[in-house]
ChimeraX commands (.cxc) that place a marker at each C-alpha (Angstrom):
marker #1 position 0.00,0.00,0.00 radius 0.5
marker #1 position 1.20,3.50,-0.78 radius 0.5
marker #1 position 1.44,6.38,1.69 radius 0.5
marker #1 position -1.81,7.96,0.46 radius 0.5
marker #1 position -3.67,4.66,0.19 radius 0.5
marker #1 position -6.20,3.41,2.76 radius 0.5
marker #1 position -8.48,0.39,3.05 radius 0.5
marker #1 position -12.28,0.38,3.25 radius 0.5
marker #1 position -14.54,-2.63,2.95 radius 0.5
marker #1 position -11.70,-4.80,1.66 radius 0.5
marker #1 position -10.86,-2.41,-1.17 radius 0.5
marker #1 position -8.24,0.30,-1.27 radius 0.5
marker #1 position -8.77,3.93,-2.13 radius 0.5
marker #1 position -6.31,6.78,-2.57 radius 0.5
marker #1 position -6.47,10.26,-1.16 radius 0.5
marker #1 position -4.51,13.35,-2.08 radius 0.5
marker #1 position -2.25,14.83,0.55 radius 0.5
marker #1 position -3.86,17.79,2.31 radius 0.5
marker #1 position -7.45,16.76,1.53 radius 0.5
marker #1 position -9.68,16.69,4.63 radius 0.5
marker #1 position -11.49,13.35,4.54 radius 0.5
marker #1 position -12.69,13.43,8.16 radius 0.5
marker #1 position -16.30,13.98,7.08 radius 0.5
marker #1 position -16.45,10.76,5.10 radius 0.5
marker #1 position -14.12,8.54,7.12 radius 0.5
marker #1 position -16.90,6.93,9.18 radius 0.5
marker #1 position -18.58,5.88,5.93 radius 0.5
marker #1 position -15.35,4.72,4.30 radius 0.5
marker #1 position -14.30,2.76,7.35 radius 0.5
marker #1 position -17.75,1.21,7.76 radius 0.5
marker #1 position -17.97,2.31,11.38 radius 0.5
marker #1 position -21.73,2.47,11.47 radius 0.5
marker #1 position -24.28,-0.16,10.55 radius 0.5
marker #1 position -25.72,1.76,7.57 radius 0.5
marker #1 position -22.36,2.35,5.90 radius 0.5
marker #1 position -21.24,-1.24,6.58 radius 0.5
marker #1 position -24.34,-2.53,4.78 radius 0.5
marker #1 position -23.81,-0.12,1.88 radius 0.5
marker #1 position -20.16,-1.11,1.53 radius 0.5
marker #1 position -21.11,-4.81,1.63 radius 0.5
marker #1 position -23.77,-4.36,-1.07 radius 0.5
marker #1 position -21.45,-2.37,-3.35 radius 0.5
marker #1 position -18.69,-4.95,-2.92 radius 0.5
marker #1 position -21.14,-7.77,-3.60 radius 0.5
marker #1 position -22.41,-6.11,-6.78 radius 0.5
marker #1 position -18.86,-5.35,-7.93 radius 0.5
marker #1 position -17.64,-8.92,-7.45 radius 0.5
marker #1 position -20.73,-10.44,-9.09 radius 0.5
marker #1 position -20.31,-8.13,-12.10 radius 0.5
marker #1 position -16.60,-9.00,-12.26 radius 0.5
marker #1 position -17.35,-12.73,-12.16 radius 0.5
marker #1 position -20.00,-12.36,-14.88 radius 0.5
marker #1 position -17.53,-10.44,-17.06 radius 0.5
marker #1 position -14.93,-13.18,-16.59 radius 0.5
marker #1 position -17.47,-15.86,-17.48 radius 0.5
marker #1 position -18.45,-13.95,-20.64 radius 0.5
marker #1 position -14.81,-13.62,-21.67 radius 0.5
marker #1 position -14.23,-17.34,-21.15 radius 0.5
marker #1 position -17.30,-18.15,-23.24 radius 0.5
marker #1 position -15.98,-15.91,-26.02 radius 0.5
marker #1 position -12.64,-17.71,-26.01 radius 0.5
marker #1 position -14.45,-21.05,-26.40 radius 0.5
marker #1 position -16.17,-19.75,-29.54 radius 0.5
marker #1 position -12.94,-18.34,-31.01 radius 0.5
marker link #1:1,2 radius 0.2
marker link #1:2,3 radius 0.2
marker link #1:3,4 radius 0.2
marker link #1:4,5 radius 0.2
marker link #1:5,6 radius 0.2
marker link #1:6,7 radius 0.2
marker link #1:7,8 radius 0.2
marker link #1:8,9 radius 0.2
marker link #1:9,10 radius 0.2
marker link #1:10,11 radius 0.2
marker link #1:11,12 radius 0.2
marker link #1:12,13 radius 0.2
marker link #1:13,14 radius 0.2
marker link #1:14,15 radius 0.2
marker link #1:15,16 radius 0.2
marker link #1:16,17 radius 0.2
marker link #1:17,18 radius 0.2
marker link #1:18,19 radius 0.2
marker link #1:19,20 radius 0.2
marker link #1:20,21 radius 0.2
marker link #1:21,22 radius 0.2
marker link #1:22,23 radius 0.2
marker link #1:23,24 radius 0.2
marker link #1:24,25 radius 0.2
marker link #1:25,26 radius 0.2
marker link #1:26,27 radius 0.2
marker link #1:27,28 radius 0.2
marker link #1:28,29 radius 0.2
marker link #1:29,30 radius 0.2
marker link #1:30,31 radius 0.2
marker link #1:31,32 radius 0.2
marker link #1:32,33 radius 0.2
marker link #1:33,34 radius 0.2
marker link #1:34,35 radius 0.2
marker link #1:35,36 radius 0.2
marker link #1:36,37 radius 0.2
marker link #1:37,38 radius 0.2
marker link #1:38,39 radius 0.2
marker link #1:39,40 radius 0.2
marker link #1:40,41 radius 0.2
marker link #1:41,42 radius 0.2
marker link #1:42,43 radius 0.2
marker link #1:43,44 radius 0.2
marker link #1:44,45 radius 0.2
marker link #1:45,46 radius 0.2
marker link #1:46,47 radius 0.2
marker link #1:47,48 radius 0.2
marker link #1:48,49 radius 0.2
marker link #1:49,50 radius 0.2
marker link #1:50,51 radius 0.2
marker link #1:51,52 radius 0.2
marker link #1:52,53 radius 0.2
marker link #1:53,54 radius 0.2
marker link #1:54,55 radius 0.2
marker link #1:55,56 radius 0.2
marker link #1:56,57 radius 0.2
marker link #1:57,58 radius 0.2
marker link #1:58,59 radius 0.2
marker link #1:59,60 radius 0.2
marker link #1:60,61 radius 0.2
marker link #1:61,62 radius 0.2
marker link #1:62,63 radius 0.2
marker link #1:63,64 radius 0.2
view
């Protein structure tokens, strides 16, 4: 991880030096129930979409 990189919900995000992120840190860190659920749902949707894209690519290689 780089100096300006942090983790949230199992994924990393980068911030610029000098940017005040204190207002969104509770959400990014998932420190309340609502943000934890939102982070989980976004991660779930991302990984499902990624898996579907991989499956589609594999199916295309079978046809080629």
